[in-house]
N, C-alpha and C positions, 0 to 999 in steps of 0.2 A: 464366474468365480464367486466365492464367498457362498454364505447361504440363501438360497432361492426356495419359497416357498411354492408347491404345486399341489396337484386335487389329491397325487399320492403321498405327500408328505414332504420331505424337504431335502434338498440336495445341497452336500456339502462339496467345495472344489478349493483344493488348496493348491498353490505352488512350490514345490521343492525341488530342486535339482538332485542335493546332495544328500537330502533327508532318506533313511532309511523306510521311516516309518511316521505317519501322522494320525494321532490321538485325536478323538473327539472328545470334549469334556462334556457333560452333561448337567445340569443343576437345577435345583427346584425352584418353585417361582419365587421365592426370596434372593435368589443366588447365592443363598450361603452353602447349602449342602449338596456336595457333588451326589448326584444320582445314577451316575453311569460314566463310564469311560469304555469308548470303540474305538479300534482303530479303524481308518477309512479302509475300505477292503478294496480297491481298486486303484489300478493307475496305467494314466494312458500318457506317454512322455516323462514329463515334469511333473503333469497336475495328476494329484491324490484325490478322488473322490469318492462319493457313495450315496445311495438315498437312504434317509431315516424313514421308514415307513411310519404312518399315522401323524407325525410332528405337526406342527401348524404354528403361527406367528405366535410372535410373545416368547419362544422358548431362547431360555438363556443359555450360552454355551460359550466355551474357549477351547484353545488348541494346546498339546504339546507335542514335538517333534524329536525324534531322536536319531542320532548319527555320530559322525566322526566328532569328536572333541579334538581338533590338530588347531590350534590358535597360527602356527608359523605358516599353513595353510590358508590360512582365513576361514575355517570352519568352528563354528562354536554352538555347537550341538548340546543341549542340557535338558535332558527329558524331566527333570527336576522343576523344569520353570514353567509357569503358565504362562499363555501366549494370546493377545488378543487377534481374531482374524482380520487381516490387513482390510478386507473388505468387510468389515461388520459396520454395517447404516448405521447402528445406534448403539451404545452401551450405557450398563445400568447405574455408574458411579463413576466420579471424576480419577484421575489418575494420581496416585502422591507418591514422592519419592522415598524409598526405604534402602539403605546398603545392601539390604539382602536380595534385593534386584539385582545386583551386580556380583551376587558370592557363587561361585560355579559348584553346583552338587546341592545349594538350600532352595527347598521348595517355596515357592511362592504364591499358592494357591489363597491364601487370605490376603494380599496386596493386590491382585490384577483385576480388573472390570471384567467384567464379563459382557459378549456381545448377545445383543436379543433381536430374534428372527423377523423383520422386518416382513410387510405385507406387499401387496401390489404397491407400484408408486405412482399416484396419478400425474398428470401433466398439470405442471403447475400455469397459473398467468404469469405472464411476463411483462413487462412494459413496453411499449412501441420502440422496435428497434430503431435506434436513432446513434451519432455519434456524441461523446461527450461534450457538454458545452460549459460543466463546471463541475469539478469532481470535489465531493465534501469526503475526507475521510474521518473516521472516526472508531473508537474502542468502544463495543458495544459497554461493558461495565462500566467505565470510567464515565461514558456519556450521561448515563441516565442515574445514577446512585445517590446525586445528591439533588435531581430534579424534583421540585415540591409538589408539583401537578400528575407524576407518577406516582401508582401506589404503591407500598413501600412493599409488598410483597412480590412484587413483580420487576424492581429496580435492579439494575443490572443484566436484564435476560435481553431476548431479541423482544419478546413479547413488549417490553417496555416501550422500544423503539415504534411501535403500532400506536401509541396513545396521541389522542390529538393535539395535544400540545408539542409534543414533539414533532410531529408530521408540519405543524404551521408553522417551527421554527424553521425547520428546515426549507419546507416550499415557501417562505417569507423570502428567504435568502436567495430565491434562483435557483437552487441548485438543481442541476439534470442528473445526476447520479451521486449515490451515497456506496461509498469504498468500507467496507468492513474490516479492519483490524482481523487477524485470523479468529475462524470460531471454531475451527476442527479441534478434535480432543487434544488439549495438552497435558505436559508434564512439569513442574519447577525442575529449572537445573539444580544440581544435586548439591551444590553449594550455598544455594539459597536459604532452607530450612534452616541450618544454623543460628543463621543470622537472622533469623524473624521475619524474613522476607518471601514474597511470592512472585510468582512471573504475572505481570498485570496486561502484558500484549499478547500473548499468546503465540508467540515465534519459535515454540519448541514442540513439535505436532509427535502424536505418536501413530496415528492414525488419519488416512487423507478423506474418508468417508464419514464417520460419525462424527457429529457436531457433540460439543464440549457441554455434559448435561449442566454446568453451573450457568451457561448461557440460554442454554436450549432444553428443558426439562421433556419437553415433548418428540425431540429429536427431529427428523427432517422436516416434521409436520411445522415445524417450527418456524423454520427457513421459508417454506413455502408460503404458510401465511402473510410474513414479513413482504415477500416478494410480490405477493398479489394483491396485498393493502397498499405499496408504495406504486405499484402499475396503475393501480384506480388513482394516484395523485401525480402521475406522468413520470413518475421518478424510477431510474432501474438502480439496483445494485448491483454491486462489482466484490466480488470476495478477492481479499490478498490470500493468498493460498504460500504455502513454503514447501515446494516441491524441490528441494535442496539438502534437507536434513530430516533426521528423526530425534526425538528425545532420548534415544539410545546412547547418542555421544560417541565417546571414545571406546579405548578397550576397558577403562575403568569402571564405563556406563552400566548401565540397565539392561538387560535380556526380557524384552517384555512383547517384541511381535518378529520383525524381519530379520532382527539380528539371529532369534532362536529358528526360525524358518529356514534361512540361506543368507546367513551372513556374505557368504564368498559371490554371492550375485547379486544381493540388494545393493551392497555398499562396494566402493572404487576403492582398490588396492592397487599398491604399489606394483610393478609390473616385476622388479626385481627383488620385492621382498613383500611375496603375496600375504602376509601377514602385519603389515602395516597396512594401516587406513590414510588414504589420501585425504587431508583436512583442508579443501579448498573455501570451506565456510566459517571456518573459525569455530564451529562448533564441534570438532573430532572428529568428524567423517564425511562422505557425502553421497549422496544417491547417486548409482550407476545407470543416468540417464541415457545412454547409450546403448541399454542392453534390453531385448525386447520384452520379457516379462515385466521389466520394470516401466516400459515405456506405455506397456498394456494397463496397468496399474493406473500411471499416472492419466491416461486417457479416461480411463473408467469412471475416475474420480471425476475429472471434469465434466463430462458427458451425464453422472449422476446429478451433479450442480446444475447443471443447465435444466434437467428435467424439473427441478424446484422450482426454475423460474429466475435463476440468475443472467445477468447482462452480459458478464464479464467477469476477469480475472485480472488481479496484478500479481505478477509472479515477484515474490522474495528471491535475491540474490540470483535473478537470472540468467546469469552467465552459465551457473550449473548445467541449465536447460542444453547447450550448446556444446557441451564439454564431452569429451571422448580421452582415448589413448593417446591421441595425436595434438590433442589441444582444442581450441575452441573454433566450430565451423556453422555458417548459418545453415548449413545443410545438414545440420545434425540429425540425428533419427527422431528424434521429440519434435522439431519445427517439421520435419516434414509429414510426421504424423499430423501433427495440426493443421500445417498446411491443405492437407488433403482431406478432412473430414469435414463436409458438407454444412455442417452444423457450428462446430467450434471454429473453424476460419471464417465463419462471420461473426463471432461473439465478439466484444470489445476483449481484446488483448493488452496488456501493459507490462513491460519488463522494468525490474530495476536493473540497469545494465553494467551489474560488477559483480563479482566476489573477490575472497583473498588470495585467490592461487594466481600461476604465474599469467602476465597477462590479462589480468582479470577484469581492467575497466574498459567495456565494449559499448561506450555510449554512441549512437550512431550507427552499430554494424549490428544491427537484428533484422531479421527480413519481415518483410513486409506480411501481414497487415498490423505485426507490433508497433505499438507507441512505447517510448521510455520517457520513465522517469527521468530529466534533464538535471543533473547535478551543476554542470555547468551555468546554466539560466542562475540557479541559487546563489551558487558563489560568486559569480559575476557583479548580480545585482546587490547582494551584500557590500560586496567589496566597494563599488561605484558607491552605493550612499552612506559607507562607512569614510570615506574620504578618499580612498588610495587613488594615487597618482595615474593617469594613463588608462585610465578604464570606459571612458565616455563610449569610446570605439566598439569596446565588447558589448556593453549595456544595449547598446544601437544594433547589435547583431541579435541579441538575445529578444530585443524589443519587435523587432522585423521577424522572428520565427525561427532562431536558427537554423539558416540554411548552409551554414558551415560544417554542421553536422547531418544534416539530413538530403541534401538538395542531390546530393551525388549519384544518391542511389533512390533517386526519383521519388522520395516521401517527401509528403509536404509539412507544410507548420504542425499538424494534426498529429504527428508524430512525437511531437514535443510536448509533453507533460512537464508545465511551468510550476514550479513553486517556489516559494520563499522558505519555508519552516515546513517540515512533518513529522511524525509519531515522534522519530529519533533526531537527536538534537534540541538545540533550544526552540522554546515554541517564540512566537512574532513576539509577544512582550518582555521576553527574557533576553532576545538577539538585540535591543534596544536599551536594556539595562544592566548589561552583565556584562564587564569585556573579558572575564573566564570563566570556565565551567565551576559549578559548585557540586560534587555530587558525593558528599560525605555522607551523605544519609544510606548510599549503597553498600557499604561496610568495605571496600577494597582502598581506603586511604585517596581518594580522589585520581585514582590512577586512570580509572575506565573512561571512558566513553570519547570524543575527539576534542585534541587540545586545541585545535584550529578550528574555531568556527566564523570567523570575519566578522566578530560583533564588535559594541561599541557599548558607554554606558552613560551616554551623556552627562559624564561630570561627576556621578556618585554611583557607587556599585551597590545594587541590588535596591531594597525597598528604599523609599525617600517619600519625606512630606514637601520637599521645597516644591511650592506650584512653578515656578520657572522649569525646573527639571521634567516635571510630571508634563508639562507643555510641550516640551521640546521631544520627550518621546511620544505624545501622543502624535503629533506631527509627523515626527519621522514613520510612525507605523503606517499611519496614512498614505503616506508617499509610497511605503513599498507595497502597498495593496492595490493602490492605482497603477503602479507598473507592471503588477502582476497580471490586472485585468485588463489593461489596454495593450498587453502583448500578445503578437500571434502564437497560434500555438492554445494549448488547454490547460486553464488555470487548474490550481488543486489550493484547497485549503483545509489546514488539520481542525477539527471540531473544536470551538472554544478559542480560535485566534481571533476569530470576528469578535468577541466578545471581552479580550485581554485575559483569558488562558495564563497563568502561570505552573513552571515547575520550580519554581525557586531558587533559578541557576543550573537546576540539574538537568545535564543535556543527554543523558542514559537512564531516563528513569523506567525501564523495562521493568524492573523488579521493586517498585513503588504503588501497590494497590493496595491504598489507602484513602482515607478522605481527606490529605493535604495534597493529594494529588488527581482526586476525582473534580470532576467540570465544577467550577462553582456559579453556580446558577443565579445564589441570591445577589451574588456580587459583581455580576455583569455588566459589561459597559455598552448600553444599550444604544446611546450614539454611533459607538464605532459600527455595532452591527448593522446599525441602518444605513451607515454607509457603504458597507459593504453590499446591501441590498441593492443600494442605489448603483453601484459599480457595476453588480450583474446586471442591471434593467439597461443601464446605457449600453454595457456591450453588447446585449440582444437587442437592442433596437438600431445598433450601427452595426451590420455583418462587415464592415470593412475591416473592421477592429479584429474580426476572427477568421478571414477568408482563409481558404485552404490551399492557396498557393502563392510561392514566395514574391517579394517586390521584384524589380526588373529596372526601374531607373528608366524603362522605357514607355512609348505609346506618346498618344495626343489627345487629351495632356498627360505628361507622365505620371506613373502610378506611384510616384514615390520622389520625395526631394528631401535632402536632410538640410536644415536649417539654422543659422546661429540664430541668437534672439533679435539681432537688426535687420534678420528677414535676407540676409546674403548666402549664400550657398556656402557649407564647409568644406575647404579646401582639406585633401587627404593629411597632410603636415598639420594642421589643426588639433583636430582628434585628440591627442594626448592632452590638450592643453585646458579642453572644456570640461568647465563645470554645467552648463546648461546647453541646450540645441533643442531643437525640435524639428520631427518628423511630417511630412505633409503628405498626405494620402487621396490619391483621387481614384475613383471607381464606380461605375453603375450611376452615374450622375451625382454623386456626392463627394465632397470636400471635407476633410478631418485634418485637424493640425492638434498632434499630440505635443507637447511642451514641459522639459524637464529642466528643474533648478535642486540641484544639490547642495549649493554654495547656500550660505548662512545670510546671506544678503538680498533684499528683493534687485530684480533684473529688468531691465526695461525692454519692453518685446514691441516690435512690429510686426503686424500681421501681414501678410502676403494679401498685394491687393488681387482683383476681381472684378471686373466689369459688371457694375451694377449690383453690387453682391456686399452682403454685409456679413462681419462675423459674429457667432455667439458663444459667448462660454457655455459648454454645457456641465461640465466638471472641473470642481479646482480643491486637491487634496490638503490645502492647507484651510479651506471654507472661508476664502477672504480673496481679495483682490479685484482688479479690473482690467477690461481689455487688452491695455497697455502697459501692464505690470505682470513679470511672474514673481509671486510670492517666494520668500527663502522657503528651502526644505521641501517644495512641492511639485505635485503632479498637475498640469492641467488640460483640459479636451476641449478643443473649440471645433465649430461646425461652420459650414459657408451656407449662406442661403439667401434668395432672392430678395431683395428690399432694396435699403438707401445706397448711396455710392460709400463706397469703401473710407475705412480710417484713414487722415494722412500718415505717411511714413513718420 
């Protein structure tokens, strides 16, 4: 599929079941002048194809498709629309929204990027295959635009991530895998240009193969170079990929690729009304990932990225991957295709386990070997530290790896990707500084974004110069971070949360591509970043914290015991009233105690006894305290080792 260069020229192959003719449009080396328009001469089933003799890599091209204009039946062919090849591996310019892209019968040759025929794709270096230990989510442009150690000419690109200062920071945190927010070519949502805004996150792709030229001017070579550079540093690259919708949006959206080639096949439509698009994504339509041509395109895109050195993928709105006309299933075609693939089945696979369709929240219901973003972890931990009643038992379950979600399907704690904050929603700093969202800059009257964030403001909404409030916020951030890194499962942190990034109370900053929302490296809280590095180091030094099995409460000694601060066991009826508790872990000859105190008062602590052994405080999020006190609003970790007699109770 796509454009494949060979000794005799370039072969072009395009899927279109209902298209009557596919034209290949050739452009000069600037991409401006069309120099030829040639119908693909051959058709094998639903594949239109042909060989262009003498053509070579670097050729610029696009497509046009002729066929029925029958919107009531799902057909939206329009030969006036220039189309990007879904399999193009490189494009010559970014996508830009223009109303003419959505006007039937209006030529768009001056608006649509051209594909560039690529050469042979070499196998790129890949980091050693290992399970994620600490995932670091970042947006390429935002991460580097204000980084003074990065040359201005490459800021905001994949090349910027290869700068030594950037790698040193990531490696210094103890990150095992960097998860890149979407880097595939995208287009702004049609309402943004009139507001003077632009898509900053990239969750609106057009093509699943070509990288956005604003991030990767040299195309796939830039991603291959990044993967190879990070492999040398022992860090894997995970791509956040949007295999659920495209920038073509609803029936009033653009015709720039799949819609023009075969709208009825590529997108899901209502069975009782073939002209109505199914909108399980909230973006106007949904990819039909239960159909063979669409499954093939998705699989080919994933394999293409793997050849560039990518360690794995995070799937946006992952429930769409399992949908068909009969609903969601773990046996859906795309899951089956990935599961039988000898390479992709071994890649890191992470699902965002929801969409907005019927029964869309599917946390815990993805097939192995998928891991999942654990939104229950986020919500339970936030609510517990906010002070909501009756949450101690829930947060204890999350601390222990969320067996309630994953054990029944024989998936261990590593299936749970734990996070407190992600790219969407409040940042970690804003979570403890704002009781409500402040999205006024998005131009929608603060109506967009999630209304319930389980956040709190520590006595003042937003920025403040009050030292006591600032200290309380810092203490809460550290407690949240310690909870994250001491929990079983895979911790994920969004870039900048380690040093206090803010979105000024905006919990839906997808359209804020500007200096106020780019990471502020000059104002970074270096002490907080050092604390995150310490947490990652402690976690790595104590495998009990990241074990791949669930706790049983069995064994000799018991692998886990839940204790009150006085060292006595917690009865089932007591959980709802607890503000402080401990988890005693045993395994491989080691003993650890995780102690949590969310109250605003110090709590006396009695450490469990052990013959000829003593306890050592390994970590305290409050940066204070002694072995017999749990400081207010803190998390501590103790280790037991041979030495003196135990402290008296």
